[in-house]
PDB file of N, CA, C and O in Angstrom:
ATOM      1  N   MET A   1      94.885 114.889  90.771  1.00  0.00           N
ATOM      2  CA  MET A   1      94.564 114.610  92.192  1.00  0.00           C
ATOM      3  C   MET A   1      93.453 114.809  92.548  1.00  0.00           C
ATOM      4  O   MET A   1      93.618 115.602  93.474  1.00  0.00           O
ATOM      5  N   GLY A   2      92.059 114.580  92.425  1.00  0.00           N
ATOM      6  CA  GLY A   2      90.780 115.449  92.981  1.00  0.00           C
ATOM      7  C   GLY A   2      90.647 115.049  94.728  1.00  0.00           C
ATOM      8  O   GLY A   2      91.117 113.980  95.116  1.00  0.00           O
ATOM      9  N   ARG A   3      90.230 115.638  95.333  1.00  0.00           N
ATOM     10  CA  ARG A   3      89.693 115.355  96.514  1.00  0.00           C
ATOM     11  C   ARG A   3      88.262 113.936  96.598  1.00  0.00           C
ATOM     12  O   ARG A   3      88.050 114.032  95.389  1.00  0.00           O
ATOM     13  N   GLU A   4      87.732 113.360  96.831  1.00  0.00           N
ATOM     14  CA  GLU A   4      87.107 112.408  97.220  1.00  0.00           C
ATOM     15  C   GLU A   4      85.514 113.020  96.656  1.00  0.00           C
ATOM     16  O   GLU A   4      85.046 113.882  97.400  1.00  0.00           O
ATOM     17  N   SER A   5      84.850 112.737  95.704  1.00  0.00           N
ATOM     18  CA  SER A   5      83.590 112.810  95.724  1.00  0.00           C
ATOM     19  C   SER A   5      82.703 112.129  96.302  1.00  0.00           C
ATOM     20  O   SER A   5      81.581 112.423  96.714  1.00  0.00           O
ATOM     21  N   SER A   6      83.257 111.248  96.300  1.00  0.00           N
ATOM     22  CA  SER A   6      81.445 109.920  97.152  1.00  0.00           C
ATOM     23  C   SER A   6      82.430 109.908  98.298  1.00  0.00           C
ATOM     24  O   SER A   6      83.654 110.004  98.388  1.00  0.00           O
ATOM     25  N   THR A   7      81.298 109.733  99.245  1.00  0.00           N
ATOM     26  CA  THR A   7      81.707 108.711 100.336  1.00  0.00           C
ATOM     27  C   THR A   7      82.137 107.442 100.848  1.00  0.00           C
ATOM     28  O   THR A   7      81.516 106.450 100.465  1.00  0.00           O
ATOM     29  N   ILE A   8      83.102 107.298 101.658  1.00  0.00           N
ATOM     30  CA  ILE A   8      84.175 105.944 101.652  1.00  0.00           C
ATOM     31  C   ILE A   8      82.993 105.172 103.158  1.00  0.00           C
ATOM     32  O   ILE A   8      82.819 105.984 104.067  1.00  0.00           O
ATOM     33  N   ALA A   9      82.495 104.189 103.299  1.00  0.00           N
ATOM     34  CA  ALA A   9      81.836 103.625 104.259  1.00  0.00           C
ATOM     35  C   ALA A   9      82.691 103.090 105.689  1.00  0.00           C
ATOM     36  O   ALA A   9      82.510 102.941 106.897  1.00  0.00           O
ATOM     37  N   ARG A  10      83.725 102.925 104.654  1.00  0.00           N
ATOM     38  CA  ARG A  10      84.783 101.786 105.754  1.00  0.00           C
ATOM     39  C   ARG A  10      85.781 103.023 106.272  1.00  0.00           C
ATOM     40  O   ARG A  10      86.463 103.749 105.548  1.00  0.00           O
ATOM     41  N   ARG A  11      85.689 103.054 107.538  1.00  0.00           N
ATOM     42  CA  ARG A  11      87.087 103.953 108.103  1.00  0.00           C
ATOM     43  C   ARG A  11      88.096 103.716 107.220  1.00  0.00           C
ATOM     44  O   ARG A  11      88.361 104.311 106.175  1.00  0.00           O
ATOM     45  N   CYS A  12      88.876 102.372 107.973  1.00  0.00           N
ATOM     46  CA  CYS A  12      90.073 101.882 107.405  1.00  0.00           C
ATOM     47  C   CYS A  12      90.304 102.174 105.850  1.00  0.00           C
ATOM     48  O   CYS A  12      91.341 102.768 105.556  1.00  0.00           O
ATOM     49  N   GLU A  13      89.408 101.798 104.815  1.00  0.00           N
ATOM     50  CA  GLU A  13      89.466 102.340 103.494  1.00  0.00           C
ATOM     51  C   GLU A  13      89.013 104.030 103.357  1.00  0.00           C
ATOM     52  O   GLU A  13      88.185 104.179 102.459  1.00  0.00           O
ATOM     53  N   ARG A  14      89.223 104.746 103.750  1.00  0.00           N
ATOM     54  CA  ARG A  14      88.924 106.068 104.019  1.00  0.00           C
ATOM     55  C   ARG A  14      90.296 106.820 104.105  1.00  0.00           C
ATOM     56  O   ARG A  14      90.826 107.771 103.529  1.00  0.00           O
ATOM     57  N   ALA A  15      90.742 105.584 105.498  1.00  0.00           N
ATOM     58  CA  ALA A  15      92.107 106.741 105.917  1.00  0.00           C
ATOM     59  C   ALA A  15      93.352 106.264 104.243  1.00  0.00           C
ATOM     60  O   ALA A  15      94.064 107.102 103.688  1.00  0.00           O
ATOM     61  N   VAL A  16      93.273 105.077 103.908  1.00  0.00           N
ATOM     62  CA  VAL A  16      93.898 104.516 102.948  1.00  0.00           C
ATOM     63  C   VAL A  16      93.850 105.440 101.805  1.00  0.00           C
ATOM     64  O   VAL A  16      94.850 106.152 101.714  1.00  0.00           O
ATOM     65  N   VAL A  17      93.097 105.584 101.060  1.00  0.00           N
ATOM     66  CA  VAL A  17      92.295 106.724  99.965  1.00  0.00           C
ATOM     67  C   VAL A  17      93.076 107.813 100.269  1.00  0.00           C
ATOM     68  O   VAL A  17      94.070 108.143  99.622  1.00  0.00           O
ATOM     69  N   THR A  18      92.569 108.482 101.417  1.00  0.00           N
ATOM     70  CA  THR A  18      92.932 110.041 101.582  1.00  0.00           C
ATOM     71  C   THR A  18      94.371 109.582 102.041  1.00  0.00           C
ATOM     72  O   THR A  18      95.011 110.244 101.223  1.00  0.00           O
ATOM     73  N   ALA A  19      95.309 108.928 102.759  1.00  0.00           N
ATOM     74  CA  ALA A  19      96.720 108.757 102.764  1.00  0.00           C
ATOM     75  C   ALA A  19      96.970 108.651 101.541  1.00  0.00           C
ATOM     76  O   ALA A  19      97.741 109.523 101.139  1.00  0.00           O
ATOM     77  N   TYR A  20      96.603 107.879 100.732  1.00  0.00           N
ATOM     78  CA  TYR A  20      97.473 107.894  99.450  1.00  0.00           C
ATOM     79  C   TYR A  20      97.565 109.132  98.316  1.00  0.00           C
ATOM     80  O   TYR A  20      98.478 109.452  97.555  1.00  0.00           O
ATOM     81  N   ARG A  21      96.140 109.724  98.547  1.00  0.00           N
ATOM     82  CA  ARG A  21      96.021 110.932  97.610  1.00  0.00           C
ATOM     83  C   ARG A  21      96.768 111.882  98.326  1.00  0.00           C
ATOM     84  O   ARG A  21      97.090 112.702  97.466  1.00  0.00           O
ATOM     85  N   GLU A  22      97.263 112.273  99.483  1.00  0.00           N
ATOM     86  CA  GLU A  22      97.867 113.011 100.354  1.00  0.00           C
ATOM     87  C   GLU A  22      99.181 113.158  99.581  1.00  0.00           C
ATOM     88  O   GLU A  22      99.635 114.024  98.833  1.00  0.00           O
ATOM     89  N   LEU A  23      99.745 111.648 100.177  1.00  0.00           N
ATOM     90  CA  LEU A  23     101.161 110.992 100.234  1.00  0.00           C
ATOM     91  C   LEU A  23     101.711 111.721  98.477  1.00  0.00           C
ATOM     92  O   LEU A  23     102.482 112.675  98.382  1.00  0.00           O
ATOM     93  N   ARG A  24     101.196 111.114  97.477  1.00  0.00           N
ATOM     94  CA  ARG A  24     101.148 111.600  96.000  1.00  0.00           C
ATOM     95  C   ARG A  24     101.101 113.209  96.280  1.00  0.00           C
ATOM     96  O   ARG A  24     102.186 113.715  96.566  1.00  0.00           O
ATOM     97  N   VAL A  25      99.999 114.039  96.229  1.00  0.00           N
ATOM     98  CA  VAL A  25     100.095 115.321  96.130  1.00  0.00           C
ATOM     99  C   VAL A  25     101.550 115.998  96.492  1.00  0.00           C
ATOM    100  O   VAL A  25     102.059 116.948  95.897  1.00  0.00           O
ATOM    101  N   HIS A  26     102.121 115.241  97.668  1.00  0.00           N
ATOM    102  CA  HIS A  26     103.469 115.568  98.444  1.00  0.00           C
ATOM    103  C   HIS A  26     104.361 115.205  98.044  1.00  0.00           C
ATOM    104  O   HIS A  26     105.394 115.453  98.666  1.00  0.00           O
ATOM    105  N   GLY A  27     104.436 114.388  96.736  1.00  0.00           N
ATOM    106  CA  GLY A  27     105.367 114.455  96.220  1.00  0.00           C
ATOM    107  C   GLY A  27     105.710 112.490  95.906  1.00  0.00           C
ATOM    108  O   GLY A  27     106.215 112.010  94.891  1.00  0.00           O
ATOM    109  N   ASN A  28     105.299 111.840  96.974  1.00  0.00           N
ATOM    110  CA  ASN A  28     105.949 110.272  97.235  1.00  0.00           C
ATOM    111  C   ASN A  28     105.531 109.875  96.039  1.00  0.00           C
ATOM    112  O   ASN A  28     104.549 110.360  95.476  1.00  0.00           O
ATOM    113  N   GLY A  29     106.486 108.667  95.423  1.00  0.00           N
ATOM    114  CA  GLY A  29     106.186 108.039  94.550  1.00  0.00           C
ATOM    115  C   GLY A  29     104.920 107.103  94.743  1.00  0.00           C
ATOM    116  O   GLY A  29     104.370 106.985  95.838  1.00  0.00           O
ATOM    117  N   ASP A  30     104.464 106.387  93.495  1.00  0.00           N
ATOM    118  CA  ASP A  30     103.137 105.536  93.828  1.00  0.00           C
ATOM    119  C   ASP A  30     103.421 104.277  94.588  1.00  0.00           C
ATOM    120  O   ASP A  30     102.735 103.875  95.527  1.00  0.00           O
ATOM    121  N   LEU A  31     104.654 103.593  94.033  1.00  0.00           N
ATOM    122  CA  LEU A  31     105.396 102.359  94.688  1.00  0.00           C
ATOM    123  C   LEU A  31     105.448 102.940  96.800  1.00  0.00           C
ATOM    124  O   LEU A  31     104.937 102.285  97.708  1.00  0.00           O
ATOM    125  N   GLU A  32     105.935 103.787  96.899  1.00  0.00           N
ATOM    126  CA  GLU A  32     105.918 104.222  98.123  1.00  0.00           C
ATOM    127  C   GLU A  32     105.092 104.580  99.150  1.00  0.00           C
ATOM    128  O   GLU A  32     105.138 104.396 100.366  1.00  0.00           O
ATOM    129  N   SER A  33     104.172 105.241  98.265  1.00  0.00           N
ATOM    130  CA  SER A  33     102.592 105.347  98.722  1.00  0.00           C
ATOM    131  C   SER A  33     101.966 104.594  99.387  1.00  0.00           C
ATOM    132  O   SER A  33     101.160 104.696 100.312  1.00  0.00           O
ATOM    133  N   PHE A  34     102.650 103.390  98.530  1.00  0.00           N
ATOM    134  CA  PHE A  34     101.402 102.719  98.005  1.00  0.00           C
ATOM    135  C   PHE A  34     102.137 101.480  99.586  1.00  0.00           C
ATOM    136  O   PHE A  34     101.351 100.766 100.208  1.00  0.00           O
ATOM    137  N   ARG A  35     103.410 101.504  99.862  1.00  0.00           N
ATOM    138  CA  ARG A  35     103.644 100.511 100.796  1.00  0.00           C
ATOM    139  C   ARG A  35     103.254 100.867 102.409  1.00  0.00           C
ATOM    140  O   ARG A  35     103.114 100.188 103.426  1.00  0.00           O
ATOM    141  N   ALA A  36     103.133 102.674 101.989  1.00  0.00           N
ATOM    142  CA  ALA A  36     102.765 103.085 103.278  1.00  0.00           C
ATOM    143  C   ALA A  36     101.231 102.976 103.661  1.00  0.00           C
ATOM    144  O   ALA A  36     100.740 103.100 104.783  1.00  0.00           O
ATOM    145  N   CYS A  37     100.592 102.712 102.454  1.00  0.00           N
ATOM    146  CA  CYS A  37      99.244 102.726 102.647  1.00  0.00           C
ATOM    147  C   CYS A  37      99.034 101.052 103.262  1.00  0.00           C
ATOM    148  O   CYS A  37      98.414 100.782 104.291  1.00  0.00           O
ATOM    149  N   THR A  38      99.499 100.362 102.639  1.00  0.00           N
ATOM    150  CA  THR A  38      99.626  98.865 103.051  1.00  0.00           C
ATOM    151  C   THR A  38     100.019  98.818 104.295  1.00  0.00           C
ATOM    152  O   THR A  38      99.398  97.996 104.969  1.00  0.00           O
ATOM    153  N   THR A  39     101.094  99.601 105.015  1.00  0.00           N
ATOM    154  CA  THR A  39     101.376  99.846 106.370  1.00  0.00           C
ATOM    155  C   THR A  39     100.021 100.012 107.271  1.00  0.00           C
ATOM    156  O   THR A  39      99.228  99.308 107.898  1.00  0.00           O
ATOM    157  N   LEU A  40     100.226 101.229 106.979  1.00  0.00           N
ATOM    158  CA  LEU A  40      98.658 102.204 107.706  1.00  0.00           C
ATOM    159  C   LEU A  40      97.303 100.890 107.432  1.00  0.00           C
ATOM    160  O   LEU A  40      96.857 100.621 108.547  1.00  0.00           O
ATOM    161  N   TYR A  41      96.741 100.248 106.589  1.00  0.00           N
ATOM    162  CA  TYR A  41      95.767  99.306 106.705  1.00  0.00           C
ATOM    163  C   TYR A  41      96.163  98.039 107.584  1.00  0.00           C
ATOM    164  O   TYR A  41      95.307  97.552 108.322  1.00  0.00           O
ATOM    165  N   ARG A  42      97.700  97.386 107.508  1.00  0.00           N
ATOM    166  CA  ARG A  42      97.768  96.869 108.937  1.00  0.00           C
ATOM    167  C   ARG A  42      97.482  97.352 110.352  1.00  0.00           C
ATOM    168  O   ARG A  42      97.128  96.756 111.369  1.00  0.00           O
ATOM    169  N   ILE A  43      97.733  98.547 110.099  1.00  0.00           N
ATOM    170  CA  ILE A  43      97.054  99.357 111.630  1.00  0.00           C
ATOM    171  C   ILE A  43      96.207  98.719 112.334  1.00  0.00           C
ATOM    172  O   ILE A  43      96.161  98.130 113.414  1.00  0.00           O
ATOM    173  N   HIS A  44      95.141  99.130 110.948  1.00  0.00           N
ATOM    174  CA  HIS A  44      93.539  98.769 111.474  1.00  0.00           C
ATOM    175  C   HIS A  44      93.485  97.488 111.357  1.00  0.00           C
ATOM    176  O   HIS A  44      92.957  96.997 112.355  1.00  0.00           O
ATOM    177  N   HIS A  45      93.765  96.790 110.656  1.00  0.00           N
ATOM    178  CA  HIS A  45      93.639  95.407 110.498  1.00  0.00           C
ATOM    179  C   HIS A  45      94.874  94.133 110.726  1.00  0.00           C
ATOM    180  O   HIS A  45      95.021  93.128 110.031  1.00  0.00           O
ATOM    181  N   PRO A  46      95.645  94.544 111.889  1.00  0.00           N
ATOM    182  CA  PRO A  46      96.661  93.740 112.662  1.00  0.00           C
ATOM    183  C   PRO A  46      96.546  92.165 112.316  1.00  0.00           C
ATOM    184  O   PRO A  46      97.506  91.439 112.055  1.00  0.00           O
ATOM    185  N   GLU A  47      95.098  91.749 112.366  1.00  0.00           N
ATOM    186  CA  GLU A  47      95.358  90.606 111.992  1.00  0.00           C
ATOM    187  C   GLU A  47      95.040  89.807 110.605  1.00  0.00           C
ATOM    188  O   GLU A  47      94.597  88.666 110.470  1.00  0.00           O
ATOM    189  N   SER A  48      95.467  90.921 109.458  1.00  0.00           N
ATOM    190  CA  SER A  48      95.117  90.677 108.145  1.00  0.00           C
ATOM    191  C   SER A  48      97.227  90.312 107.589  1.00  0.00           C
ATOM    192  O   SER A  48      98.352  90.702 107.902  1.00  0.00           O
ATOM    193  N   SER A  49      96.746  89.625 106.912  1.00  0.00           N
ATOM    194  CA  SER A  49      98.168  89.236 106.244  1.00  0.00           C
ATOM    195  C   SER A  49      98.703  90.157 105.437  1.00  0.00           C
ATOM    196  O   SER A  49      97.959  90.939 104.844  1.00  0.00           O
ATOM    197  N   ILE A  50     100.073  90.210 105.288  1.00  0.00           N
ATOM    198  CA  ILE A  50     100.266  91.049 104.524  1.00  0.00           C
ATOM    199  C   ILE A  50      99.965  91.128 102.627  1.00  0.00           C
ATOM    200  O   ILE A  50      99.934  92.106 101.880  1.00  0.00           O
ATOM    201  N   ASP A  51      99.798  89.787 102.369  1.00  0.00           N
ATOM    202  CA  ASP A  51      99.132  89.751 100.947  1.00  0.00           C
ATOM    203  C   ASP A  51      98.119  89.772 101.109  1.00  0.00           C
ATOM    204  O   ASP A  51      97.515  89.654 100.043  1.00  0.00           O
ATOM    205  N   GLU A  52      97.266  89.902 102.242  1.00  0.00           N
ATOM    206  CA  GLU A  52      95.332  90.481 101.995  1.00  0.00           C
ATOM    207  C   GLU A  52      95.778  92.327 101.791  1.00  0.00           C
ATOM    208  O   GLU A  52      95.518  93.074 100.848  1.00  0.00           O
ATOM    209  N   ALA A  53      96.407  92.565 102.885  1.00  0.00           N
ATOM    210  CA  ALA A  53      96.275  94.202 102.702  1.00  0.00           C
ATOM    211  C   ALA A  53      97.062  94.955 101.387  1.00  0.00           C
ATOM    212  O   ALA A  53      96.755  96.006 100.824  1.00  0.00           O
ATOM    213  N   ARG A  54      98.316  93.922 101.079  1.00  0.00           N
ATOM    214  CA  ARG A  54      98.222  94.589  99.715  1.00  0.00           C
ATOM    215  C   ARG A  54      96.859  94.268  98.406  1.00  0.00           C
ATOM    216  O   ARG A  54      96.592  95.147  97.587  1.00  0.00           O
ATOM    217  N   ARG A  55      96.377  93.377  98.408  1.00  0.00           N
ATOM    218  CA  ARG A  55      95.110  93.091  97.517  1.00  0.00           C
ATOM    219  C   ARG A  55      94.298  94.340  97.997  1.00  0.00           C
ATOM    220  O   ARG A  55      94.016  95.254  97.222  1.00  0.00           O
ATOM    221  N   LEU A  56      93.965  94.331  99.209  1.00  0.00           N
ATOM    222  CA  LEU A  56      92.799  95.300  99.271  1.00  0.00           C
ATOM    223  C   LEU A  56      93.280  96.842  98.807  1.00  0.00           C
ATOM    224  O   LEU A  56      92.594  97.493  98.019  1.00  0.00           O
ATOM    225  N   VAL A  57      94.061  97.164  99.162  1.00  0.00           N
ATOM    226  CA  VAL A  57      95.042  98.584  99.226  1.00  0.00           C
ATOM    227  C   VAL A  57      94.951  98.950  97.568  1.00  0.00           C
ATOM    228  O   VAL A  57      94.367  99.905  97.056  1.00  0.00           O
ATOM    229  N   ALA A  58      95.757  97.825  96.872  1.00  0.00           N
ATOM    230  CA  ALA A  58      95.564  97.830  95.762  1.00  0.00           C
ATOM    231  C   ALA A  58      93.986  98.199  94.805  1.00  0.00           C
ATOM    232  O   ALA A  58      93.659  99.092  94.024  1.00  0.00           O
ATOM    233  N   GLU A  59      93.257  96.895  95.416  1.00  0.00           N
ATOM    234  CA  GLU A  59      91.512  97.661  94.709  1.00  0.00           C
ATOM    235  C   GLU A  59      91.219  98.690  95.090  1.00  0.00           C
ATOM    236  O   GLU A  59      90.713  99.509  94.322  1.00  0.00           O
ATOM    237  N   TRP A  60      91.479  99.004  96.573  1.00  0.00           N
ATOM    238  CA  TRP A  60      90.852 100.534  96.740  1.00  0.00           C
ATOM    239  C   TRP A  60      91.223 101.557  95.872  1.00  0.00           C
ATOM    240  O   TRP A  60      90.404 102.137  95.160  1.00  0.00           O
ATOM    241  N   ILE A  61      92.460 101.820  95.893  1.00  0.00           N
ATOM    242  CA  ILE A  61      93.632 102.808  94.783  1.00  0.00           C
ATOM    243  C   ILE A  61      92.798 102.710  93.817  1.00  0.00           C
ATOM    244  O   ILE A  61      92.122 103.659  93.420  1.00  0.00           O
ATOM    245  N   ASP A  62      92.761 101.511  93.324  1.00  0.00           N
ATOM    246  CA  ASP A  62      91.985 101.248  91.426  1.00  0.00           C
ATOM    247  C   ASP A  62      91.043 101.923  91.503  1.00  0.00           C
ATOM    248  O   ASP A  62      91.037 102.967  90.851  1.00  0.00           O
ATOM    249  N   HIS A  63      90.050 101.618  92.223  1.00  0.00           N
ATOM    250  CA  HIS A  63      88.865 101.861  92.564  1.00  0.00           C
ATOM    251  C   HIS A  63      88.817 102.934  92.500  1.00  0.00           C
ATOM    252  O   HIS A  63      88.478 103.529  91.477  1.00  0.00           O
ATOM    253  N   HIS A  64      89.229 103.629  93.864  1.00  0.00           N
ATOM    254  CA  HIS A  64      89.132 105.077  93.917  1.00  0.00           C
ATOM    255  C   HIS A  64      90.067 106.012  93.492  1.00  0.00           C
ATOM    256  O   HIS A  64      89.954 107.220  93.704  1.00  0.00           O
ATOM    257  N   VAL A  65      90.681 105.662  93.096  1.00  0.00           N
ATOM    258  CA  VAL A  65      92.082 107.072  92.861  1.00  0.00           C
ATOM    259  C   VAL A  65      91.865 107.041  90.820  1.00  0.00           C
ATOM    260  O   VAL A  65      91.379 107.850  90.029  1.00  0.00           O
ATOM    261  N   VAL A  66      92.526 105.655  90.655  1.00  0.00           N
ATOM    262  CA  VAL A  66      92.712 105.183  89.043  1.00  0.00           C
ATOM    263  C   VAL A  66      91.366 105.481  88.474  1.00  0.00           C
ATOM    264  O   VAL A  66      91.100 106.197  87.509  1.00  0.00           O
ATOM    265  N   ARG A  67      90.634 104.859  89.179  1.00  0.00           N
ATOM    266  CA  ARG A  67      89.205 104.848  88.137  1.00  0.00           C
ATOM    267  C   ARG A  67      88.353 105.665  88.263  1.00  0.00           C
ATOM    268  O   ARG A  67      87.683 106.145  87.348  1.00  0.00           O
ATOM    269  N   ALA A  68      88.270 105.951  89.569  1.00  0.00           N
ATOM    270  CA  ALA A  68      87.075 107.394  90.380  1.00  0.00           C
ATOM    271  C   ALA A  68      86.167 107.020  90.523  1.00  0.00           C
ATOM    272  O   ALA A  68      85.296 107.882  90.645  1.00  0.00           O
ATOM    273  N   ASP A  69      85.822 105.936  90.588  1.00  0.00           N
ATOM    274  CA  ASP A  69      84.662 105.160  90.614  1.00  0.00           C
ATOM    275  C   ASP A  69      83.428 105.192  91.946  1.00  0.00           C
ATOM    276  O   ASP A  69      83.885 105.238  93.088  1.00  0.00           O
ATOM    277  N   LYS A  70      83.041 105.186  91.902  1.00  0.00           N
ATOM    278  CA  LYS A  70      81.805 105.793  92.858  1.00  0.00           C
ATOM    279  C   LYS A  70      81.182 105.092  93.952  1.00  0.00           C
ATOM    280  O   LYS A  70      80.896 105.366  95.117  1.00  0.00           O
ATOM    281  N   GLY A  71      80.982 103.347  92.617  1.00  0.00           N
ATOM    282  CA  GLY A  71      79.825 102.718  94.114  1.00  0.00           C
ATOM    283  C   GLY A  71      81.251 101.951  95.061  1.00  0.00           C
ATOM    284  O   GLY A  71      82.431 102.200  95.309  1.00  0.00           O
ATOM    285  N   PRO A  72      80.123 100.804  95.376  1.00  0.00           N
ATOM    286  CA  PRO A  72      80.942 100.132  96.499  1.00  0.00           C
ATOM    287  C   PRO A  72      82.046  98.925  96.161  1.00  0.00           C
ATOM    288  O   PRO A  72      82.081  98.184  95.178  1.00  0.00           O
ATOM    289  N   THR A  73      82.743  98.970  97.066  1.00  0.00           N
ATOM    290  CA  THR A  73      84.121  98.234  96.751  1.00  0.00           C
ATOM    291  C   THR A  73      84.118  97.028  97.738  1.00  0.00           C
ATOM    292  O   THR A  73      83.661  97.283  98.852  1.00  0.00           O
ATOM    293  N   PRO A  74      84.585  95.658  97.499  1.00  0.00           N
ATOM    294  CA  PRO A  74      85.060  94.556  98.456  1.00  0.00           C
ATOM    295  C   PRO A  74      86.234  95.032  99.475  1.00  0.00           C
ATOM    296  O   PRO A  74      87.147  95.825  99.246  1.00  0.00           O
ATOM    297  N   GLY A  75      86.029  94.524 100.319  1.00  0.00           N
ATOM    298  CA  GLY A  75      86.756  94.477 101.056  1.00  0.00           C
ATOM    299  C   GLY A  75      86.510  94.413 102.484  1.00  0.00           C
ATOM    300  O   GLY A  75      85.369  94.012 102.715  1.00  0.00           O
ATOM    301  N   CYS A  76      87.399  94.752 103.835  1.00  0.00           N
ATOM    302  CA  CYS A  76      87.159  94.291 104.652  1.00  0.00           C
ATOM    303  C   CYS A  76      85.714  94.513 105.539  1.00  0.00           C
ATOM    304  O   CYS A  76      84.952  95.384 105.119  1.00  0.00           O
ATOM    305  N   ASP A  77      85.219  93.538 107.082  1.00  0.00           N
ATOM    306  CA  ASP A  77      83.990  93.978 107.761  1.00  0.00           C
ATOM    307  C   ASP A  77      83.860  95.006 108.874  1.00  0.00           C
ATOM    308  O   ASP A  77      82.821  95.030 109.534  1.00  0.00           O
ATOM    309  N   CYS A  78      84.653  95.687 109.074  1.00  0.00           N
ATOM    310  CA  CYS A  78      84.649  96.905 109.647  1.00  0.00           C
ATOM    311  C   CYS A  78      83.822  98.307 109.244  1.00  0.00           C
ATOM    312  O   CYS A  78      83.558  98.436 108.049  1.00  0.00           O
ATOM    313  N   ASP A  79      83.448  99.236 110.051  1.00  0.00           N
ATOM    314  CA  ASP A  79      82.800 100.401 109.566  1.00  0.00           C
ATOM    315  C   ASP A  79      83.978 100.953 109.610  1.00  0.00           C
ATOM    316  O   ASP A  79      84.123 102.126 109.268  1.00  0.00           O
TER     317      ASP A  79
END
């Protein structure tokens, strides 16, 4: 898993993607890393439902890690 080659504008999105990559590099499983990142997202956005957090985290991981897409992503309205 490589380092981020594009700039991620949202702090929460950047934190989630970075955490997921770091957890995976250090031997954590996919589901365990996903759950940790969902919790991390909810720390940034406590108003978010668990379902919304899971959806966004899954989209961001798919976008940045799985597909290595550099374009914008759907998500929250924070900076």
